Structures are given as structure tokens and as C-alpha cells.
C-alpha positions as CSV (number, residue, x, y, z in Angstrom):
1,M,84.0,196.2,128.9
2,N,82.9,197.9,132.1
3,F,79.9,200.1,132.7
4,A,81.7,203.5,132.4
5,A,83.2,202.5,129.1
6,Q,79.9,201.5,127.7
7,I,78.4,204.9,128.6
8,F,81.2,206.8,126.9
9,Y,81.0,204.6,123.8
10,S,77.2,205.1,123.5
11,R,77.6,208.8,123.8
12,Y,80.3,208.9,121.1
13,L,78.0,207.0,118.7
14,S,75.1,209.3,119.3
15,E,77.2,212.3,118.6
16,R,78.6,210.8,115.4
17,L,75.1,209.9,114.1
18,E,73.8,213.4,114.9
19,R,76.6,215.1,113.0
20,L,76.1,212.8,110.0
21,F,72.3,213.0,109.5
22,S,71.1,216.2,111.1
23,P,71.1,219.4,108.9
24,R,73.4,222.2,110.0
25,P,74.9,225.4,108.6
26,A,78.1,225.6,106.7
27,I,81.1,224.7,108.9
28,K,83.4,227.5,109.9
29,D,87.1,227.2,109.8
30,S,87.4,227.4,113.5
31,E,85.3,224.4,114.1
32,D,86.7,220.9,114.7
33,H,85.7,218.8,111.7
34,D,87.1,216.5,109.1
35,P,86.0,218.0,105.7
36,F,88.0,215.5,103.6
37,W,85.7,212.6,104.6
38,E,82.4,214.6,104.7
39,R,79.5,213.1,102.8
40,E,78.7,214.7,99.4
41,E,75.0,214.6,99.9
42,L,75.2,217.0,102.9
43,R,77.0,219.6,100.8
44,L,74.6,219.1,97.8
45,G,71.4,219.5,99.9
46,P,69.2,222.6,100.1
47,S,71.2,225.8,100.8
48,Q,71.1,227.0,104.3
49,P,71.3,230.6,105.6
50,G,74.9,231.7,105.6
51,S,76.0,229.0,103.2
52,S,78.7,229.6,100.7
53,Y,76.8,227.8,97.9
54,K,76.1,230.0,94.9
55,S,73.2,229.4,92.6
56,V,72.6,230.4,88.9
57,C,72.2,234.1,88.4
58,N,71.4,235.7,85.1
59,G,72.4,232.5,83.2
60,T,75.8,232.4,84.9
61,M,76.6,229.4,87.1
62,G,77.7,230.4,90.5
63,R,80.9,228.8,91.8
64,R,80.4,226.0,94.1
65,P,83.1,225.4,96.7
66,T,85.1,222.3,96.5
67,L,84.1,219.3,98.6
68,I,87.7,218.9,99.8
69,E,89.3,221.5,102.1
70,P,92.2,223.3,100.5
71,E,94.4,222.8,103.6
72,R,94.2,219.1,103.1
73,L,95.5,219.3,99.6
74,K,98.9,220.2,100.9
75,D,99.4,216.5,101.5
76,F,99.2,215.8,97.8
77,G,102.0,218.1,96.8
78,E,101.5,219.8,93.4
79,E,98.3,221.9,93.9
80,E,98.7,225.6,95.0
81,L,96.3,227.6,97.3
82,L,94.8,230.8,96.1
83,N,92.3,232.7,98.3
84,G,91.2,229.6,100.1
85,D,90.5,227.7,96.8
86,V,92.4,225.3,94.6
87,K,94.3,226.7,91.6
88,F,93.8,224.3,88.8
89,H,96.6,223.9,86.2
90,E,95.5,223.7,82.6
91,T,96.6,220.5,80.9
92,K,97.0,220.5,77.1
93,V,96.3,217.2,75.4
94,V,98.5,216.6,72.4
95,A,96.7,214.5,69.8
96,A,98.4,211.5,68.1
97,P,99.9,212.1,64.7
98,E,97.3,211.9,62.0
99,V,97.1,208.6,60.2
100,K,96.8,209.0,56.5
101,L,94.4,206.5,55.0
102,M,95.1,204.6,51.8
103,D,93.2,205.4,48.7
104,P,90.0,203.4,48.5
105,P,90.1,200.4,46.2
106,K,88.8,200.8,42.7
107,T,85.3,199.6,42.3
108,R,84.9,196.5,40.1
109,R,81.9,195.2,38.3
110,V,80.0,192.4,39.8
111,S,81.0,190.2,36.8
112,E,84.6,190.6,37.8
113,F,84.2,188.8,41.1
114,R,84.8,185.0,40.7
115,I,83.7,182.4,43.1
116,I,86.7,180.3,43.9
117,P,85.5,176.8,44.8
118,R,86.9,175.1,47.9
119,P,89.4,172.3,47.3
120,P,87.7,168.9,47.6
121,V,88.3,167.0,50.8
122,Q,91.0,164.4,50.4
123,Y,89.8,160.9,50.9
124,L,93.1,159.7,52.4
125,R,95.3,162.3,54.1
126,F,98.8,161.8,55.4
127,E,97.5,162.7,58.9
128,D,95.3,159.6,58.7
129,I,98.2,157.4,57.8
130,S,100.3,158.9,60.6
131,A,97.5,158.3,63.1
132,A,97.3,154.7,61.9
133,A,101.1,154.2,62.4
134,F,100.8,155.5,65.9
135,R,97.9,153.3,66.7
136,I,99.4,150.0,65.4
137,Q,103.0,150.5,66.3
138,S,102.8,148.5,69.5
139,V,101.3,145.4,67.8
140,I,102.6,145.4,64.2
141,Q,106.3,144.8,63.9
142,K,108.4,147.0,61.7
143,T,109.4,144.7,58.9
144,P,113.0,144.8,57.6
145,C,114.0,146.5,54.3
146,T,117.2,144.8,53.4
147,Y,119.7,145.1,50.6
148,S,119.3,142.4,47.9
149,R,122.1,140.3,46.5
150,L,120.4,140.7,43.1
151,S,121.5,144.3,42.9
152,K,124.8,143.8,41.1
153,Q,123.2,141.4,38.6
154,Y,120.6,144.0,37.5
155,G,122.7,147.2,37.8
156,M,120.7,148.9,40.6
157,E,120.5,149.1,44.4
158,I,117.6,146.9,45.2
159,F,116.1,146.9,48.7
160,L,113.4,144.4,49.6
161,K,110.6,145.6,52.0
162,K,109.7,142.2,53.4
163,E,106.0,142.6,54.4
164,H,105.6,138.8,54.0
165,L,107.2,138.4,57.4
166,H,104.1,139.4,59.3
167,Y,102.4,136.8,61.5
168,T,99.8,135.8,58.9
169,G,102.3,136.3,56.0
170,S,100.6,139.3,54.5
171,V,100.8,143.1,54.5
172,K,97.1,143.2,55.0
173,E,97.6,142.9,58.8
174,R,98.3,146.6,58.9
175,G,95.0,147.7,57.4
176,V,93.0,145.1,59.2
177,L,94.4,145.9,62.7
178,Y,93.7,149.6,62.3
179,L,90.2,148.9,60.9
180,L,89.3,146.7,63.9
181,T,90.6,149.3,66.4
182,C,88.4,151.9,64.8
183,L,85.2,149.9,65.4
184,T,82.8,151.1,68.1
185,Q,82.6,149.2,71.4
186,E,79.2,147.9,70.5
187,Q,80.5,146.4,67.2
188,Q,83.5,144.9,69.0
189,R,81.2,143.3,71.6
190,K,78.9,141.7,69.0
191,G,81.7,140.4,66.8
192,V,82.7,140.3,63.1
193,I,82.3,137.7,60.4
194,V,84.2,136.9,57.2
195,A,83.4,134.6,54.3
196,T,86.3,134.4,51.8
197,D,89.5,132.4,52.0
198,C,92.1,135.1,51.5
199,N,94.9,137.0,53.3
200,F,92.4,139.6,54.5
201,S,90.2,137.0,56.3
202,M,93.3,135.4,57.9
203,A,94.4,138.8,59.2
204,V,90.9,139.5,60.6
205,A,90.8,136.1,62.3
206,H,94.2,136.6,64.0
207,H,93.8,140.2,65.2
208,A,90.2,140.0,66.1
209,V,91.0,137.3,68.6
210,E,94.0,139.3,69.9
211,L,91.6,142.2,70.5
212,K,89.0,140.0,72.3
213,I,86.5,140.4,69.4
214,P,84.4,137.4,68.5
215,V,85.1,136.3,64.9
216,F,83.3,133.9,62.6
217,A,84.7,132.5,59.4
218,I,82.2,131.0,56.9
219,M,84.2,129.0,54.4
220,P,83.1,127.0,51.3
221,S,83.6,123.3,51.1
222,S,86.3,123.9,48.4
223,C,88.6,125.4,51.1
224,S,91.4,123.0,51.9
225,S,91.8,121.4,55.2
226,P,95.1,123.0,56.1
227,R,93.6,126.5,55.5
228,L,90.6,125.7,57.7
229,R,93.0,124.4,60.4
230,T,94.9,127.7,60.2
231,Y,91.7,129.7,60.9
232,R,90.9,127.5,63.9
233,D,94.4,127.9,65.2
234,Y,94.0,131.7,65.1
235,G,90.9,131.3,67.3
236,A,88.1,131.9,64.8
237,M,84.8,129.9,64.8
238,V,84.9,128.2,61.4
239,I,81.7,127.1,59.7
240,S,81.7,125.3,56.3
241,Y,78.8,126.2,54.1
242,G,78.1,126.0,50.4
243,G,80.2,124.8,47.5
244,T,81.4,128.2,46.2
245,S,82.5,131.5,47.7
246,H,79.3,133.2,46.7
247,D,77.3,130.7,48.8
248,S,79.4,131.3,51.8
249,Q,79.2,135.1,51.4
250,N,75.4,135.1,51.1
251,H,75.2,133.0,54.2
252,A,77.6,135.2,56.1
253,R,75.5,138.3,55.3
254,H,72.4,136.5,56.4
255,L,74.0,135.6,59.8
256,A,75.3,139.2,60.2
257,K,71.9,140.7,59.6
258,E,70.1,138.3,62.0
259,N,72.7,138.4,64.9
260,G,74.1,141.9,64.6
261,Y,77.5,140.8,63.5
262,L,79.6,143.2,61.4
263,Y,80.3,141.6,58.0
264,L,83.9,142.5,56.9
265,E,85.2,142.2,53.4
266,E,88.2,143.8,51.7
267,D,87.1,147.2,50.5
268,E,88.5,150.8,50.2
269,S,87.5,152.1,53.6
270,A,89.6,155.0,54.8
271,A,90.7,153.2,57.9
272,Y,91.9,150.1,56.0
273,L,93.8,152.2,53.4
274,A,95.4,154.3,56.2
275,G,96.7,151.2,57.8
276,L,98.2,149.9,54.6
277,G,99.8,153.3,53.9
278,T,102.1,152.9,56.9
279,V,104.3,150.8,54.6
280,G,105.3,154.0,52.8
281,M,106.3,155.8,56.0
282,E,108.6,152.9,57.0
283,I,110.2,152.8,53.6
284,F,111.0,156.5,53.7
285,E,112.5,156.1,57.2
286,Q,114.5,152.9,56.5
287,V,116.0,153.7,53.1
288,P,117.5,157.2,52.8
289,K,117.7,158.9,49.4
290,V,115.4,156.4,47.7
291,D,114.7,157.0,44.1
292,A,111.8,154.7,43.3
293,V,109.3,152.4,45.0
294,I,107.8,149.4,43.3
295,V,104.5,148.2,44.7
296,P,102.4,145.2,43.6
297,A,98.7,145.7,43.2
298,A,97.8,143.8,46.3
299,G,94.9,144.4,48.7
300,Q,92.5,145.4,46.0
301,Y,95.0,148.0,44.8
302,G,94.7,149.6,48.3
303,L,98.4,148.9,49.1
304,L,99.5,150.6,45.9
305,A,97.3,153.8,46.4
306,S,98.0,154.3,50.1
307,T,101.7,153.7,49.9
308,A,101.9,156.2,47.0
309,A,100.0,158.7,49.2
310,A,102.5,158.4,52.0
311,I,105.6,158.5,49.7
312,K,104.4,161.4,47.7
313,H,103.6,163.5,50.8
314,L,107.1,162.9,52.2
315,K,109.0,163.4,49.0
316,S,107.2,164.1,45.7
317,Q,110.3,163.4,43.6
318,I,110.2,159.6,44.4
319,L,109.0,157.5,41.6
320,V,106.1,155.2,42.4
321,V,105.6,152.2,40.1
322,G,102.6,149.9,40.2
323,I,102.8,146.3,39.1
324,E,99.8,144.2,38.1
325,P,99.3,140.8,36.3
326,E,99.4,140.9,32.5
327,D,96.3,138.7,32.4
328,F,94.4,141.1,34.6
329,P,95.4,144.7,33.8
330,L,92.6,146.3,35.7
331,L,94.3,149.5,36.7
332,L,95.9,150.0,33.3
333,Q,92.7,149.6,31.5
334,S,90.8,151.9,34.0
335,M,93.4,154.7,33.4
336,K,92.9,154.4,29.7
337,T,89.1,154.7,30.0
338,D,89.5,157.4,32.8
339,G,87.3,155.5,35.2
340,P,87.3,152.3,37.3
341,I,86.2,149.2,35.3
342,K,83.7,147.1,37.2
343,N,83.8,143.9,35.0
344,M,87.2,142.9,33.5
345,H,86.8,140.5,30.7
346,S,89.8,138.3,31.3
347,N,90.6,134.9,32.6
348,P,93.6,135.1,35.0
349,N,94.9,132.1,36.9
350,K,92.8,132.3,40.1
351,K,95.1,129.9,41.9
352,L,97.9,132.4,41.6
353,Y,96.0,135.7,41.7
354,G,92.9,134.7,43.7
355,D,93.1,137.7,46.2
356,L,93.5,140.1,43.3
357,T,90.6,139.0,41.1
358,E,87.9,138.7,43.8
359,H,86.9,142.4,43.9
360,S,86.7,145.3,41.5
361,L,88.6,148.6,41.6
362,G,87.0,151.2,43.9
363,A,86.4,154.7,42.8
364,N,88.4,156.4,45.6
365,T,91.3,154.0,45.1
366,F,91.3,154.7,41.4
367,H,91.4,158.4,41.8
368,L,94.3,158.1,44.3
369,A,96.2,155.8,42.0
370,K,95.6,158.0,39.0
371,K,96.8,161.1,40.8
372,L,99.8,159.7,42.6
373,I,101.2,156.7,40.6
374,D,103.8,157.6,38.0
375,K,103.8,154.3,36.0
376,V,101.8,151.0,35.8
377,I,103.5,148.0,34.4
378,P,101.9,144.6,33.7
379,V,104.0,141.5,34.2
380,S,103.4,138.0,32.8
381,E,102.8,134.9,34.8
382,E,106.0,133.4,33.6
383,D,108.1,136.4,34.9
384,S,106.3,136.1,38.3
385,L,107.2,132.4,38.6
386,V,110.8,133.0,37.7
387,A,110.9,135.8,40.4
388,M,109.5,133.4,42.9
389,L,112.4,131.1,42.0
390,R,114.9,133.9,42.5
391,F,113.5,134.6,46.0
392,Q,114.1,131.0,47.0
393,E,117.5,130.6,45.5
394,V,119.1,134.0,46.2
395,E,117.1,135.5,49.1
396,H,116.2,132.2,50.8
397,S,112.6,133.4,51.1
398,T,109.3,131.8,50.0
399,V,106.8,134.2,48.5
400,D,103.7,133.9,46.4
401,T,103.2,135.2,42.9
402,V,101.6,138.5,44.0
403,G,104.6,139.2,46.4
404,A,107.0,138.4,43.6
405,M,105.5,140.7,41.0
406,G,107.6,143.7,41.9
407,L,110.9,141.8,41.4
408,A,109.4,140.2,38.2
409,A,109.3,143.7,36.5
410,I,113.0,144.2,37.2
411,L,113.9,140.7,36.0
412,A,112.0,141.1,32.8
413,G,113.9,144.3,32.0
414,Q,110.8,146.5,32.0
415,L,112.4,149.3,34.1
416,P,115.6,150.3,32.3
417,E,115.3,153.9,33.5
418,L,116.0,152.7,37.1
419,R,119.6,151.5,36.3
420,G,122.0,153.0,38.8
421,K,119.1,154.1,41.1
422,R,118.2,153.1,44.6
423,V,115.0,151.1,44.3
424,V,112.7,149.6,47.0
425,V,110.5,146.6,46.1
426,V,107.6,145.8,48.4
427,V,107.1,142.0,49.0
428,S,103.5,141.9,50.0
429,S,102.6,138.3,50.8
430,A,103.8,134.7,51.1
431,N,100.7,132.6,51.5
432,M,100.7,129.6,49.1
433,E,99.8,126.0,49.7
434,P,102.8,123.6,49.5
435,D,101.4,121.6,46.6
436,L,100.9,124.7,44.5
437,M,104.3,126.0,45.5
438,R,105.9,122.9,44.3
439,Q,104.2,123.1,40.9
440,C,105.2,126.8,40.6
441,V,108.8,126.0,41.3
442,D,108.8,123.2,38.7
443,R,107.3,125.4,36.2
444,A,109.7,128.2,37.0
445,L,112.7,125.9,36.4
446,V,111.4,125.2,32.9
447,L,110.8,128.8,32.1
448,D,114.3,129.7,33.3
449,D,115.8,127.1,30.9
450,R,117.0,125.1,33.8
451,V,114.9,122.0,33.1
452,S,114.8,120.6,29.6
453,K,112.9,117.7,28.1
454,F,113.8,116.0,24.8
455,S,113.1,112.7,23.0
456,V,115.5,110.8,20.8
457,Q,115.3,107.5,18.9
458,L,117.9,104.9,19.7
459,G,118.7,101.6,18.0
460,E,118.3,98.2,19.6
461,W,122.0,97.6,19.7
462,P,123.5,97.0,23.1
463,G,125.0,100.0,24.7
464,D,123.1,102.7,22.9
465,M,121.2,103.7,26.0
466,A,124.5,103.7,28.0
467,K,126.1,106.0,25.5
468,L,123.3,108.5,25.9
469,L,123.6,108.4,29.7
470,D,127.4,108.8,29.4
471,V,127.0,112.0,27.3
472,L,124.6,113.4,30.0
473,S,127.1,112.5,32.7
474,R,130.0,114.2,30.9
475,E,127.9,117.4,30.6
476,D,127.4,117.3,34.3
477,V,123.6,117.5,34.2
478,R,121.1,116.0,36.5
479,L,118.7,113.4,35.1
480,L,115.2,113.9,36.5
481,D,113.2,111.4,34.5
482,V,113.7,108.9,31.7
483,C,111.2,106.9,29.7
484,H,112.1,104.1,27.3
485,R,109.4,103.0,24.8
486,R,110.0,100.2,22.4
487,H,106.6,100.1,20.8
488,S,105.5,103.3,19.2
489,D,103.4,104.0,16.1
490,K,105.6,106.9,14.9
491,S,109.0,105.2,15.6
492,D,110.8,102.8,13.4
493,V,110.2,99.1,14.1
494,F,113.9,98.5,15.0
495,K,114.3,101.6,17.1
496,A,113.1,102.7,20.6
497,K,112.0,106.1,21.7
498,V,113.6,107.6,24.8
499,E,112.3,110.6,26.6
500,C,114.5,112.4,29.1
501,V,114.0,115.3,31.6
502,V,117.3,116.9,32.7
503,E,118.2,119.9,34.9
504,T,121.1,122.2,34.4
505,R,122.7,124.9,36.5
506,D,121.9,127.9,34.3
507,K,121.1,128.9,30.8
508,T,124.7,128.7,29.7
509,Q,125.0,125.0,30.6
510,S,121.6,124.4,29.0
511,A,122.7,125.9,25.7
512,R,125.9,123.8,25.7
513,L,123.9,120.6,26.3
514,R,121.6,121.4,23.4
515,K,124.5,121.9,21.1
516,T,126.2,118.7,22.1
517,L,123.1,116.5,21.7
518,N,122.1,118.1,18.4
519,E,125.5,117.2,17.0
520,R,125.4,113.6,18.4
521,Y,121.7,112.8,17.6
522,P,120.3,114.5,14.6
523,S,116.9,113.0,15.2
524,I,116.6,114.6,18.7
525,C,113.4,116.6,19.4
526,W,113.2,119.2,22.1
527,L,109.8,119.3,23.6
528,D,108.0,122.6,24.1
529,R,107.8,124.1,27.5
């Protein structure tokens, strides 16, 4: 900018400042000004001589001219000019229609108000089971639920939910995996410790190693070598201590307290039950239009209660039946007394039901079972053994007595109301040592009238023994064992006592064999099973 321009610009600024801040009389119409942008404080200042501002006279407010020149209002359109001022149009505001209020409620006495208690918080919700299913779906396989070939024989559609096909052979993997994933990072870093030889401990040993959690297994000296080798193969640190399970458990608690380990035992924790309840979700998804679900009392009755919680939430019309051993009817007796029984005075076979008799029934599990389970049926040991035999012969599967209890109730004819219905049987586990399994099969063959034992007295004439063997051959039976005794206190001096063990195909052939031998040898004695 040159020198001349600076002079003109400074003169322009000084004039503008003088016009804005110096007092002056009212502006006439002939003067060059811009009244639309004039400052309000100049108009509201003290009145000057010749000013058009009117003050209050005799209680009447004088009219003050508008701050905006009327000529400039032409630009806005609707206003009209009258004697140099603005003509204001009166606007009538129409109120909204009157809203009629309702009559006030009738007053009630204080005694009429009732305090409605809040519903109690559910111990196991379906949302917890659904969250567990989402968490473990990438690790736990979805076990098959297949149609059984025993359906036509028993007049119902039987589907077997084969939970024994898990890596450790037990349904408890579901609850254990979700329980381990719910631990804090500090607990996972320090490790966990177990002290009982059961399916729960095997599942902990396997999945803890898979999750990089240190795991210690304190086992009594009574634990067999194959079982100890199984724990070591899973990756657990195995320590043998004490002669009984109580000794190993006390030692495990002592180690956990000293070293900060987390001592795990099968209980009714919400995480463990939620993991077990995922079985019910899979059943509802795999078998459409199911009418009943039969669940064994495995996992300290946690499998039964949690599966019922999932099934009843999805469809309340489905019948849920719980199965427990006849020698240990813990749930049935608890329902009769309306409370969980802590000490059950019974003597079940611990070799067959060891996992089931180790712990008592929890309060939360009992309330869930009482609320959701429709029926509880006890099954005998004999029926469970026969059901194990049916699994081997028909389904080509090896299960233990707890896993076979559901099918045992159907074989024993204790569920006649399910004929013609679609039924799912949960097969929970298949962990049994080979020696015990062989004994169970032999016992089941006897109970099923497939193996018979008899004694008969034969003379010393040549060919008497051959004639007996010929009769057995013509009946097409299998001779398992034979014992020939010539010297016996109860037998005749000139006769020998022969004991035979034979196996037949079925009950029909066994009945025919008994009839033939009774007619041929009146002195025959069939030995008790």
C-alpha cells in the first residue's frame, strides 16, 4: 500500500470512530447514515435537545421511535408504513384444544397396598448355558445323537446321545472346560490340583494341559497303574500319596494352601453346571419333535439338573426323566423329605457307581431337579449290567454302568408311558477298567439267561458222559466249562457229579435246553445265578 492510500485509510477510520463514540443529536432524514446497523446504546442514551425520544408523562409512557428506519423495512415485505412508523399487525394466538383429565384414582387404605416380593435370582439361567455353549464350541465336539436299533424291540423311537465319545470318555468334559476358562489369569498361572480318581479329574487333567494350566493329580496307592498312566499321558504331574482317597484329598488341600494352587473337586458351581447343560441344547437341535429325555444321575446330579434346565426353557412340554441306582436313591429320598440328604445310609457297589457315591447332593442342584424334573426312576444293578450287554451286542459300544442306566430303565419296562414316543437317552460315560468290564459282561450273560450252570449225577458206565455231551451238542449250545467229580460226600458211591456251564443264544433257547435236560435227567440241579 502506497503513502496516499495510507493517509485516506487512516482518515476513514478516524471518521468512523468519531461517528460511533461521540454524542450527537438525532439524525435527520436528509443526512447520509445507515440507521439499520446503528448501535442501540447510542439511541438509549440521555436525551439530547431536539431528540424525538419521549419520556413518561402523567403515568403514560411516551412512544419511543423504532431503532430500525421504516424505509429499510420495505426490504422485508409484509410491514406497511404509516406516518413514518411501522404498522404492527395484531396476531391472535389460538390455544390448543383443552385436554380433559381423567378422574383421580380412588384413594385406598394403607392396608390395601401389598408389597410384591421380587422373584428370586435363578441359580442357573439359560443365558449361562448359552454362553457356555458359545465358549466351548471350538474345543468340545458335538457328539452324535443316533437312532438306535433297539427301537422296534421296545416300541418307541430311541435316540442315543453318545456323550461317551468325548476324548476322556465322559460328559464331564463340558463342565470342566467351561469351569477352567472362567478362572482368573492368576489362578490359571498358579495351576490347579485334583485328588480323586474319577471322570472329573481326568477331564481336568486333559483340558488344563490343553489350556497351558499346570495341573497336579494326587492319587492314592489303591489307584491302578493303567489309570495313573492315563493321567501322565494327559500331561498331569501325578503324585501317589496315602492309602485311601481321604488321605490324598487332605494332602492335596494342604499343597493347595501352601503353594496357592486351586483345589478342584466336583461340585455344583454355576460354571460347571452351565457347561453340562449344553447337552440339552444339542439334543433339542439334533432331534426334532422329541417327547422325552432320559438322563442318568451322573456328575453329582449336575448333568440331570442342568440338562433339564436347558430342555425346559426351550420346550416345557418335553418330559425329563432322571435315572439313579436302586441301591443309592439319593434324589428320590431327598424329594420325599423335601430337602437334600447329606448322608445316605446305603451300601452301593462302589466299583460300579464310584463317581456317583463320592459326594452328596447339593442344595442348588436339588432345587433345580425338584422344579424341572418330571420323574425319577431307580434301576437295579442287574438291569444296568444287561443294558451294558445290549450296548455291546446291538450298538457296538462299550459303556459303563452309569452310562447304561438310561437304557436300563427302558429295558426293565419302567417307562410304559413312552411307547410310541420319540425318546432321547443320554449315554454319559464309558470309563471302566478291562478286568471289571469282563466281570460285568459275564454277570450280564447270566442275568440275561444266556449262561446257565447245572449239576447232574452220572453213573460209572462207559458212555454216560458222552451221552450228556451229545445232548448239549444237539441243542446247539456252547459248553464253557465242565467239571467231573468222582468223590463227593453227597453223591452216591457208584456215581459221579458233573457240573457244566453252557451259553445259549437267547432266553428261548435256554428254556428249551432246560426242558430237555429235565426230562432226560430227573436228578439235575440248576444252580442259582
